[in-house]
Steps between C-alpha positions, in 0.01 A plus 500: 500500500631844403555722810254788534783755504634371166157497341429858605788631288320416175142568607282784378155619610213435261145637479186292548475230233124545469425873504844657471474702822817563698337559838495182707499410868717233656305212648617543857619217721607271217876560493567232762356245254708627208845562654441874492366527148200725442172434323250773418137565413410756234298786650301542177397147397595278796744275312750326728843520339874527558632846415872426510609250238814389321532506119299224326813310392622472863161372612490249213845373597384450859202294379721285276786443741349523850142378453483274194861396550431406860210344686195598294292249306137502392489121491344456841133422577406852613640665187350244264162531671481874443606459136224243448259747665600766245466252213152401614399865545609582145338190356164578658505864390666480158552131404865405454467237228655618178603837645851641464619573854822687578612466861735788580777399740413134468784378722532123495203467264265318733202716398573441131500125567163528676316698232639311201390168650205320335273626777537864387646477150654847475782597267739597778822699484673760712785736577779435750801715587692234696752311285486201735123480478516553124723195465253292702209626290684405182566149632128466575406613150323814623506785249625822655692822445819540701475852640243735645163579345623854444797364302269271304271775373797719410634238257398312190395184689188668637283383210574138592357553849172673422237377744130479576578495873800632692555381856699672775507279808677641806711692247351847455574606858861383462577696183725806501221694326152351499389767249769396251416134550129559442582701188694200370204271577268743318720480190516120507122463513276493196217755500234392748740260669517454875759541772488294820683627807530283811658613825453456873184632665650688794399867521166620642380142547491273807854420616618177340844474657711675765676809371844345549409244232412782259794737552861402563860619478543422130532808275154654475560611141478142376129526589443876467120515468233345722153496344152507646204421275438872438858588416540192277184599312647850479838404357322291238264787412775758446681242283205449265327199654138484615431253781240236411539254788645485850502197728359505854825626647360609835543155655736341247879501502506604133388823332438415133379764253410456132492811281431562131730701277327820392585734216806717554421812704170367639379680814436224752367606842677377812522584869784460745505439874469741790863551615389546862313171490808328359721638778250393766480155341876445527502631858231245594688226311814583699312477831325179401828336396634537853266218611670237284817299551799577283500878547870585449507866603609663825261538789316829514 
């Protein structure tokens, strides 16, 4: 893990990813979970985000070397279960059979394997920036582009990866710029196509885990945005996508949103969260977490 002092040398402060405002309030009391790192809430739209971030290439290197090159794997029951949940959600809403599906940041390719199976029958492919994962995908015969989605749409290979459905599963919130990533998804989709974003259901919902299992000492800029249902709907709206379906996230671990690509420049209404309500929510989550074993912070 890169020391906080070393990371700070290359960090810069960024505006809100959703509304572009620069005025944000630190979520108080959370630094003891994050080894002193700060996380903020936008005072205009209520988005929870990390203001201080390293350049995208540094963050990408951390993902490749420290996360994917270390302990992480999606091939465990919990990860597979949530990918099957997303597949079923898409299949019910849109029908996967015969559809071209591009999974951005496909990792080890488990989701591609699921949706191309006879049960779903999708034409599945993806993008993956990790060279190690790319090699594994190639061995499994899974069609993919080695690089980011942003790099894909900037090159000549983009026409080979046109899609009816683009999926972003626990990926959008980890991108250096969620607006740039959604722009790339927009360009990959055919007119009238759909984007599916899946993430954790954590903010302004009943507490699903102690706070020390949600925040930790790893660099916060590898996960710089934390969405609620409202702010996820909002980031999709300002990126040209109109929400058509949302799962019952209030009591489910997953927040899954399906949105349709609209014409460029479409005015799509959206609403954010009340910043005060978000701050009060995290304060209550902090207090509630004190009741559970495993709390690693100092006594107060």
